[in-house]
N, C-alpha and C positions, 0 to 999 in steps of 0.2 A: 195606633190604637188607641181610642180612649181609655182613660187611665179608670170613669166610670163601669167601666166592663163588667169592672168583679164582683163585687157582694157589696148591693147599693147603702147606703146610710139608713134606709127610712124609704116604707113603701111609694113617699111620695115624693120623696126623688127619682124613684125609679121612673114614674109618671112623664116625670120631668121629660126624664134622657129621653124616655122613647119621644116626646112629642119634640125634640129640638132634635132628633136623629130625622123622626120622618117628612121635620120638616125641612132640613138641608134636602133630600129628597127630593122631594116638591120642587122646590126651586128648583135643584139641578136636570130632573127634565121640562123646565119648561124652558130655561135655560138651551135647552140641547137645541139646533136646529137638524133637523131629522131630514130633509128633505132638499138637504144640503148634496148632490148628485157625486160634487169629486169623493166623498167619503165611505160614497155606497159602490163600489163598481160590483159592475153584474156579474162581472169574469169573477170572481172568490166570494160570488153567494153562498156560496155548499162548504165552503171553509168555514166564512163566516158566522155567527149566529148568533143575532143578539138578544139580550134575557129581558131588552124592553120592551114596550110595549113600541106598532110601528102604523103606519098610517096606509093608505091606499094607495099613494106612491110607492109601495116596496112589494108590491099581490106580487109579482113576478117573483122574487126572493121567497115571498112565504110558500109558494105552490110548488117550488124545490125544498124545500124544509121539508111539507111536506109529504113530496114524494119519498124523499129521504127517511122519514120517519115510521111512512107505511110499510118499505122494505123492510127496514131494520126491524119491525114488529111480525113481517110477515116469516122474518128469516128466525124470531124468539118462538113464534107460533109451530113452526115447524119443529123446531131442534127440543119444543117442549117433552114430546114423547119418547124420543129417547133418552133423554135427563132422565124424568120423573119414572120412566117406563118400569126399571127394578122397584118404585114403592107400588107403584099402580099393580104391577102383579102376587105382589106379596097380598094387597086387599085381596087376593080374589082367595086367598084362603083359611081357615080358621089359624086363629093366632094358637090358639091351643094347639092344634097342630106342629105347627114351625119351634111352639116350648119346647114340646115333649121331644123333640128330635136330637137332642145332647143323649136322653137316659137310655137311648133305642140302641139297642144290641143288632138290628141290624144297619148298612150304611144308609144310611140318607132314604132314613123314612118316608121325604119327600114323594106323594105318586101323583107331582100332577108336572114331573121332570123340570124339563127349560119351554116352558110354551108361550110365558111372555111376552119372547124376544128374539124373534126369526135371528139370523147369520145376518141375514142382508139387514134389519132394519139396525145392530150396531155394532160397529169394527172394534179391533183394538182401539184403534185410534180413535177415533172419538168418544167412548169411555171407559178405558179398560178399568174400571176401579168395578165399572159393571157387571163383568163378563166375570172379574176374581169375585163379586159374592153370589153372584150367583149362580156360579162352577163349584163355590164351596163344598157344599151334602155333594158328593159321586150321586146325583141323583136316580136311582133306577127306573125307569120310567113304568109302573104296573101297570098291566094294556086295560085300557078302559070301556072293553067292556063286559063289565062285568057281569051280563046275562048268561054270558058263555061261560064265565066260570067257575060254575057246577059243573060243569058239562064232562071242561078237562077233568082230568083224574091231577092229584097234587101228588110229585112226589119229593121228600125231603132226602138230597145227596152230602150225605160230608164227606170232604175233602179231609184225608190224617193220611199221617206219614212223620220221618221224620221230621226237625228244623232245617232248612233252609232245600228243603226237595221243593221247592216252585209250587207247593196250597193254591195259593194268593197270588204267584202270575197269571196261572192256570183260571181260575177261577175271574179275576179278572179277566182274560185273554177274552174267554165264551159270555164272559158280556159286555165284548165289546164286538165278538162276531156276533150275536143275537141281537144285538142293538140295541144293549141294554142301555152303555154306555157311548155317548157319543164321541165323533175322535177327535171334535176340537175339546173335546175334557182329558182323554187322554193323552193329548199332543201340549195342557198346560201341567197336568204331572209329568210330563220326559222331559222339560223343560226341567220345574222345578228339582229333579232328579237329579239331571244335569249335573243344577249349578251346585250338590253336594258334593261330586262324583259318585250318585249311586244309580246312572244311567238302566241299570236292567231291572233294579227295583219298581219303577212309575206305572205297570203294568197290577200290581200288586195292591197299589194306592187304591182303587177303585175299594178291595173291601179292610184294608185296613188306616180305617178314616181317621184315628186318634195319632195327634205329635209322637209318639214316644213308638208308639208301633211305624211310624214311619222314620223316626232316626234312627231305632233298632236294627228297621227289615224284619222284627220279630211279629207277629200275629200275637196277641195277649186275650183277648176275651174275641168269643165265637163268631168271627160277621155273617153278614147275612146277606144276601143277595136272593133277587128269581131271576127268571129267564121262562121263554115257553115253546115248544116245541110246537108241530101240528096238531100232535094228537092228547101231549099235557103239557102242567104246568108244569115246574118246579123252582124247591129253595136250595138256593145254596150256601149251607155251613160250613165256615172255613173254620176249623178249629186250628189251635194252636201245635205250632210241631216242637215245643220246648219243654221239658219235661219238667220244668219248676210250673208250667200249667197243664203239665193231664186232668184236674179234677176237672174247671172249665172246659175238656177235650172231652170227659168224658159225659157232661152235662149236653154237648152239642149231638157226642153219637147215639145219646138217650131217645134225639128225637126224630131220629135219622131212621128211610124202611132200606137204605143204598149208601155203601163207604167204594167212595175210590181211594183205594190204597194205590197216594205218587213216591216213586222212587227215581232218585238222581239215578242215571246212567254212567255219571261220569267218575273216572278212576278213582277211588279212592271213598269217594262221595257211598256210596251204594254200598260199599264196605261197613263204613263209622254206622251208618243209621243199621243195619244189620246186626254185628253184634251184638252181646250181650251190654246194656246198658244203652241200646241205642233204640231209637222209638221207633222203629218200623214193626220189631216186633210187638213190641208193648199194645203200640195201637191198634194193631190186625186183630190181637188178641182181644184187646176193650171192645170190638166194633163187636165182632162174636160173642161178646157176653149182651153185650148193650141192646141182641137180637137183630142185628141188621142182616138182614134174608141174603143180601147179590153186594161179590165185591170184584167193582173194576179196577185192575193193576193197571196205572198209565207212568212206562215210562218214559219218566220225563228225562230233558234232555238228550236228547240221541244229537241232538244239532250239535253237542260242545266237539270242540280238535278233537278232544282223548278218545271219543266216540263214532262220530262223521258217518252216522246212520248204521254201524256196522249189528251182521246178524250174531255176529259169536254174543259178544259181550251182549245184548239183547237174551240171550239163549243161555250165558253166562246165570243173569239174575233173576231168572225165570228159574233155573234146575234147583238153584238156592232156595227161592220163597217159594213154592212148592209143599216138599217134603214141610216146612213151617206152619205154610196153614192150613197144613192137614190136618196137622196133629192140634193146631187151633178146633178145630170141630168142621172146616168149610170142606163141603164137595167138589173135585177139582175141576169136576167133566160140569158137573151142570151151573156151581156157584161161583168161579169164577171166571173172568175174563181179563186174559193180558192183551195189552195194545202202546206199542211205540208211538210216540209224540212229539214234540218241541211246546213246552210254553209260551216261552218269550216269543219264538215266530209265527206261533199257532199250526203247524204242521200237524197234521192228523187230527187237529181235532174237529170240522165241521165238513172240510172238503180231504180226500182223498191226496198224497204228497207224493209228487216223481220221485223224490231221495228216498224212499223204503219201499222198492217194486215187489220186495220182498213180503210184505204185508198184505193181502189180500182179505181182512176182515171189515168190516165198515170203521170205520172213524166215530170218533167219543160220541158226539153230539147225536147221530142218528145212531150206535146204538143201545146208550137212554134209552130210544125212543122204542126201541123196538122191543126191551125188554115188558116180559109180561105182567099182566096188570096183580094189584095186589087188592087178597081178598080182605075186606071189613064189614066188621058187622054193622050195617046201620041201627040194623033195632038193639042194640045190646045194649048194653047203660053204659049211661054216661061218664066215664072217666078219663079230665084235662086235668096231668103232673104241671103244675106251675114253673116256671121257669124261671119266670124274673119279675117283677111288682115294679109301679112307681106311680107318685101321684101325678095329675091331670085332667086338671078341672073335675073332680075326684079318682077313687081307684081303677086301678089299670093296673090286668093282666096277661103274663104269657103264655101262652102253652101250643105242643099239640094234642091236638084232640085224638087219646090214642082209640076208643068208640062214643056208639051213640050219637044222638046228632043234638044240637045248641043252635036257638030260635030266638032271636030279640025278644025281650020284656018276660023271661023264660024265668022261674024260681028254681035256685038251685041250691046244693049246700054245699059250704064249704069243710074239707074234714079235716084236721082231726080236732078242726075247733068245735066242727057241727053249729055254723053261725050261715044261717040261712039268706040267701042274697037276691041279688034281681038282676038280669041282663040289660041292660039301658041299650050298650053300644055292642056292634059284631063286628069287626075288620079280621077280612081272610087275608093274610098278605099285603094290611094297609091296603084293601077293596072291599068299601063297606058294601055288607051281606044282610039279608034277616036271619040266614036260618044258615048253619055250617054241617058240613059230615067229617065222619073221622079219616084222620090224612091229615087236616090244612092245620095251617098255623096260624094260629087264632088271637088277637088284641081283643082283649073285654073290654069293660065300662061297667065297673061292678056301681051298685046300691045297697045298703045296708050294711057294708062292711067299712074300718077303716087301711090304710096301706100297711101302720106297724102290724095290723095282728092277724100281717097273710107272711107265709115264710115260704121260700121255694124250695118245693116239694111236699106242699100241700095238695092237695089233689078236689077238685068239684066234681061233683057227682048229683044226681039226681034222686030226688030225698024219698022217693020209694025200695032205691035198690044203693045202699052206700055202702060203699067202701071198706076194709076191714080195717082198722088201726089196733096200738098195743106196742108193748116192746120186747116182749118176746117170743122165740119160734124156734123150728128147729131146720133147716138148711144142709143138706148137702155141699161139703165144699173141696176143692179142688184145687192143693197149696204148689203153686206156681213155681214163684220162687221165693225159698227163705233159708237163711245162710243155716238158723239154727232150728232145736226141735220145736213146736207148737203146745204147750199143757195149756187143761182147765185157768181161765186168770188171763189171758193174754188179751191185751189192746187192739183196735186198731180203729180206723175206718173205712165206715161202710158205706157204699154210692148205690143206692139202689130208686132206679128210674132218676126223676131229677131231685131228688132226696139224699142230703149228706150228713151222717152222722156219728157219733162216738158209740164205738157197740164192744161187748167183751163178750167171747169166750167162753162161757159157765163150763160147760160139762163136753166129752164128748162121748158118744156116744157106740158108735162103733167104726169099724173100719168097712170101707166095699172094695172089693179085688173089681181094679178098672178093666180087666178082660172080661171079664164072669158076671159080674154083679149081682154076685154074693153078698152077703154083710157078716163083718162078725161075732158068732155069741159072744165074746168074752168085748171088755169094756176099751180099750187102746189105754194107756197111759198118757203119748204123747202123740205128736203128726208129726213130719217131715216134709220136705221139699217132694213133688213128684206124688203123695199119696192121696188117694181120695178119704174121705169118711162124713159122717153123720155126724155134727155138734146141735148147741143148745146156745141162742148168743140170746144177750139181753144187749138193746139198747138205750143211752143215757134219757135218751125222753121218747115222747107217745112218736108215733112211725104209722102213716097212710102204707099196707104192704097186701099183697095177696101172696096164695098160694104159685107157685108154676102154674101145678095142672091147671086152673079153676080163667088163669089171666096171666101169659108168659110176660108180658112189658110190663108190670110190677110187679114180680116173683122171682127175675135174676137182678143177680147183683156181685159187687166187685169188694174185696179187701184191698184197701192200700195200707201201710206204716213206710215211717223214711222215704216218702216218695219214692216207693214203688209201688207195684200192686203185686199184692201177697198171692192173693185166691181167688177164684171166679165162686158160684155157687151156685144155686136152686134152692127156691125157700117149698119146704115138703107142706113143713105144718104150721099154725099159730097154734102158741100155748095160752091160754085164755090166765088172766093175774087171778092172782091170789091176793086176796083182799087182806 
């Protein structure tokens, strides 16, 4: 190596160096005899590719090398789409949607699914990393047939029940059975779950998308997914079962039309969930308070060795639950439907099972399809309680449209702030649409308001018919569970539609007789468990609410304290503020 190859002393010197090197090369080329046949035997032509120019005597060598180059280029060109398939695919969807995914509560907001890569085009041997990336978001493929979407009735189904009863697993199994999650994706989850010694959890990963939920096997946020049957479009709301996350569960239940109470038939597990302090009781009661009309009770884990599809165990669970559900307010004949199933194997979810000859009813998905339609008024005032909000190319809000219709470019008012906003774009279950009807889960991009100015619990209304807002109201309250007495001055947390606010009972007005409904003439000094009273309540901040008579979805509430639901109630009268 030339010692002057390092930094030169001057630019002139650098030129000299280059000149001498060039001169040496020139000399080497002229001295070299390229025509000497013994040095370039044809046999080794393919392996020996000279780097210097050759004349016409080695045409045959050139042709061989050219053929080799062409074939290698062919290989490269054919491989290119596979290698860049993922990046090509991502350019098809707007980057802002891609960015928004982590903020969304629903698992995998990508409506495109795995359209960029077919199973044949990419095998795991060719590009395992592409598959990993492609499947990271368990994208429930939303049916792209947008014109048909409004024709199908939208039904929100919330899965509730005690922790570890199998809610997320059943949700994942339904998504697989209805073709919303690919077999390949589930196989990947199964492999990963096996590595963590959690084989039985893999189905729940379709809905539990963040790492904490997967590691602990506990749902924290309300998972979202969609599936369709012949007649209806369903949104699954997978509520957390753990008592620490009941506020999240209430948010999920407040958007639901139908609740699926999942109980575990496994020996000991049903009892734990049903005892005082278990979430089976509390969830059933909260669902009723949130305005859920129908309740399907899925007796899960019937395939467990301790149960083995036993009719006796099924009846035992049923006998214990019915009196409680009746007490909560469900009508056992009309509102409740029991059915056995196995979330892990999918038995009796879509197809009837041979294991359970004694059950003659419909399997779960056909049963959902056969339920009567919900009467929703399309000509009522616009009411959209906000569940969540985030920034993404503007302000985006999520919520379920309770009444009225919303269309693109419509002017609406955000209460209680009275901000006038305009709807820039409208997505119903991640499918863009121009207008939406009651019962649909919407994602709206708004103009005229900042994301920081919105809180969950705010209501989107039309300017001609604003919802009521205030801080003081009279309500009928049923005390469900409270160790001591409740007097005026008592503080609790109020959950009303999607709003959570601190509240104080400022006065007890009268007692209500549970059987006759008669009101007492004198004011009670206190109330205790299992009593019904009418009280005046005052919230810490201004909230949106309506009387139960005018608008049931915004007039029923829950009071919670110390992690327990202590009372349920309905708003009777709104009290004007004194200045």
